[in-house]
PADREN-420449 format. One record per residue: residue in one letter; x, z, y of N, C-alpha, C in turn. Coordinates in steps of 0.05 Angstrom, whole numbers, plus 5000, padded with zeros to 4 digits. Layout:
BEGIN
AXZYXZYXZY/...
***
This chain:
BEGIN
M520248825543523248815541524248565555/E526148605572527448375586529648265568/H529847995567531947875550533747695568/Q536347715562538147535575537747245564/V538247055580538446775571541346695573/V542446625549545346575547545846305535/S548446245533549245995520548846015490/R548845785476548645795447550945945434/S553345915444555546055432555346355436/D554346455459554046735464551846845445/W549646685442547546765424548546795396/L550346605388551446615361553146855356/D554646935376556247185374554447425370/A552247445385550447665383549047665356/R548347415347546947395321548747485298/K551347425299553147505278553547805276/V553447935300553548225300551148345286/L548748235292546348325279546348265249/L547448025242547547945214549148155197/A551248255209552848455194551248705189/R549548785208547749015204545648955183/E544548705184542548625165543648635136/K546148545133547448555107547848845097/E548449025116548649305109545949405099/F543849335113541149415105540449315077/T541149065072540548945045541949095023/R544549165028546049305008544949595005/L544049715027542849985025540249965010/R538649755015536149725000536649694970/D538649544963539349514934540149784922/E541649944938542450204928540050384924/I538250384943535850544942534050454918/N533850194914532250094891533450194865/A536150194863537350294838536850584834/K536950744855536351034853533351074846/R531650904856528750924850528350884820/L529650684809529450624780530650854763/A532451004774533851214760532351484761/L530151494776528651744778527751834750/P527652104746526552204721523452154720/W522352184696519552134692518052394687/V515452394691513752624686511552534667/R511252664644509152594625506352654637/V504552474634501752504643500152614620/D499652874621498153004599495153014603/K494353004628491453014634490152744628/T487652754619486152504614484552434638/Y485152204650483652114673481851884664/V479351874673477451664666476451534692/F476451264691475651104715473250934708/D471650884729469550684726470650414733/T470250214715471249944720469049754714/P469249504723467249304717466749264687/A468749344670468449314641467749584628/G466849774644466050034633468150254638/K467750484626469650704630472350634617/K474550704631477250664620478950904627/T480750974609482751174615485051054630/L486851224640489151134654490850954636/A491151024610492650864592491450584588/E488750574589487350314586487650134610/L488150254634488550094658491049924656/F492849994638495249824635494649544625/D492249514613491349254604493349124585/G494449284567496249174547499149144556/R499749204581502549184591503849464591/S506449474595507849724594508049864621/Q507549724643507849844669505249814685/L504650014701502250024718503050114746/V502249964766502550044794499850074806/V499250304816496650374828496950394858/Y495250254873495150284902492750464907/H493250694920491150884927489850784953/F487550654950486150524972484250724985/M484450765011482750955025479850855027/F478150965010475350895010473851124997/G472851305014471651555005468851504993/P467851694978465251664965462951594984/D463051695009460851645027461451445049/W463751305046464551115067462950855063/E462350725086460850475085462750235079/A465350265086467250045082469950165077/G471750005066474450095061476150115086/C478250265086480050295108481150025117/P481249965144482349715153485349685145/G486949895147489749875140490149815110/C488549955093488649895064487649615058/S485649525074484649255070486849055077/F488349115098490648955105492648935082/M493149155069494849155045493648975023/A491149015018489848864996489948565001/D489848485026490048195032492648075022/H494748245018497348145010497748144980/L495948264965496548324937495648104917/G493547954924492447764905494347564894/G496047454912497947254903500147354886/T500447614883502547734867501747754837/L499147744831498247824805499447664782/A499447404784500547234762503447304757/H504947344779507847404776508247684764/L506647874773506948144763506148164734/N503848034727502948044699504947914681/N506247694690508247564673510747744670/H511047934689513348114688512648374675/D510448384660509648624645508748844664/V507548774687506648974706503648924712/T502049124710499249104718498949254745/L497649124764497049234790494149284792/T493349524801490549574806490249754831/M488049744844487449924866485450134856/V485750374866484050594858482950734883/S480250774883478950914905476951114894/R476151314910474151504902471351404907/A471051184921468351074926467150994899/P464451024896463150934871463650634867/L463650554841464350274834462550074848/A459950134851458149934864459049884892/R459850084907460750044934463349884935/I465149954916467649804914467149504909/E465349454890464749174883463549024906/N461749154921460549014944462648954965/Y464349144971466449094992468448894982/K469148904957471048714945469948424948/A467348394943466048134945466148044974/R465548224993465648155021468448055029/M470548185019473248115027474347885011/G473047814989473947584973476547634957/W476947884948479347964934479147924904/S481447874892481547844862483048074849/V484148254865485748474855483948674839/P484748754815483148954801482849204818/W480449324817479849554833477949724818/V478649974814476950154799476350414815/S474350554805473450794818474351044803/S475451234818476251494807474151704814/F471751624822469651804830469152004807/G469152264814468752464794471252554779/S473552414785476052474772477852624791/E479852754780481852894797484252724803/F484252474794486552304796487752284824/N486152204844487152174871488052434883/F486752654875487552924885490253004873/D490452954847492953034834495352874844/Y494852624852497152464862497152454893/Q495952654905496252724933495552494952/A493352354945492352144962489452214972/S488352424961485652524970485852824973/F484152934991484253224997481453325001/T480953564991478253684994478053805022/R475553865030475053995055476454265056/E476354405033477654665031480654655036/E481854445024484754415029485354355058/L483854175070484254115098483754355116/A481854525108481254755124483554965125/Q485454935106487655125104489755065127/G489454845141491254785163493454585157/A493954535131496054345123495554265095/V496354015088496153915061498853795053/L499253785026501753675016501453375014/Y502553225033502452935034505152825040/N505952625025508552495028510752705023/F510152885004512153084994512853295015/T511153325035511653525055509053645065/Q509053875076506653995087505953845113/T503653725113502753565136500353705149/P500553755176498353885189495653735185/S493553885181490953765174490053575196/E490753635221489853445242491253175241/Q493453165226494752905222494052785194/A492352925180491552825153488652735153/H487552695130484852595126483952665098/D481352625092480552675065481552465046/E482152215056483352005041485851905056/L488051855042490451755054491651545035/P493251355045494351145028496751235012/G497151094990499551154974499750954951/L501950964937502450794914503750964893/S502850934868503951084846504550894822/S506750944809507650774786507750934761/F507050804739506950924712508050744691/I508950854669509950694647508650814621/R508250634602507050714576508950624554/N509650814537511550744516510050634491/E511550564470510450444446508550644432/E508950904436507251104423504651154439/G504451014462502051044478502151264499/E504451404501504751614520505151494548/V503951624568504051524595505751714612/F507451604629509251764646508951664675/H508951864693509051804722511951764731/T512551544743515351484750515951484780/Y513951434797514551404826511951424841/S512151534865509951514885511151494913/S509751354930510551344959507951354975/Y508251435000505951485018506651395046/A504551415063504951365092506051075096/R508351055109509550795114511350695091/G511250845068513050775046512450505033/G510050395038509350145026509649905045/E510949945068511049735088512249475078/E514249495060515649255051513749075035/M511449175026509549015011507848855030/L508048915056506348775076507948545088/A507548305076509148075085508548005114/T506048055124505447995152507248155171/L507748405164509548565181512448455180/M513348375157516048265154516348015170/I514247845171514347605188514347685218/L512547865225512447955253515048065263/D516448205245519048325252521048105260/R520547865252522347635258521247455279/A518847515289517647365311518647475337/P518647315359519847405384518747665395/K516147715392515047965403514748185382/G515648135358515548345338512648425331/R512348665324509648765316507848805340/N508948845363507348865388505149075384/E505849315373503949525368503949735390/T501649865393501550105410501850355393/S501150325367501550535347501650385320/T502350525298502650395273500150235265/L500449975261498249795252495949795272/S496549845298494349855318492949585321/F494249365314493049105317491349015294/V491349165272490149075247487149115247/K485648915239482748935233482248825205/R479948875194479248735170479248435175/H480048275155480547995162477947835170/D475647945165473147815174472147925201/E473748085214472948205239474548105263/Y476547935258477947815280476247615295/E476947565320475447365335475947085322/D474046905325474246645313476546485325/K477046515351479246375363481846515359/P483946365352486646495350487546565378/K489146785379490146865405492246675414/T492046585439494046395450494946505477/H497146405486498146475513499146215525/S497846135546498645875558497945895588/C499645765603499145755632496645585638/C495845425619493445255622490945385610/A491245625598488945745585486845825606/A484345795599482245865617481946165619/
***
């Protein structure tokens, strides 16, 4: 993209026009957040059991004594050697939120269908502190439309992101986020889910890149992302003096 070089006053005029749009966006985001909180709830009647480092736990037990639970559906299939790079990018952003979320009566955990031993090995490799449990053998990820069987994919389309998605654009594992609440009687309710690019606002790196001069500089969504231990040792630079 070619950019004009203008005077400071001309730049300020253009910046104020954009600021007005940014304020519109902020107000719209506030409106959407309010509508999200106003969504009806669905009672969770099925019993889901997860493998955790502390043993088997039900969905209600994943709340860890808090009233709210946010689950990130991390793409890591039972036979995968490593977790999805895009989901790993997400997980890199979550650790620093835990103390704040826990203090706000919210438990955050990641859920994958990979066996717990594989999850633990990959978690150690990545150096993450975010709770992560296995739904291996459970219908949890299937019921919340983040995992799909071969038979479902063979039908030509799967229900993902609340719409029929062609199988060639889908996968056996896909990313998502689901929220739950537990009342004083111990009943659990599903309150919200989002998929695909619905979780982008949680990715602070993207929000910073959106404000950098070259933006995300992508060829496709998250095309630049690697697991954080797979980047080259040298930071990328651009200099007329570079060798």
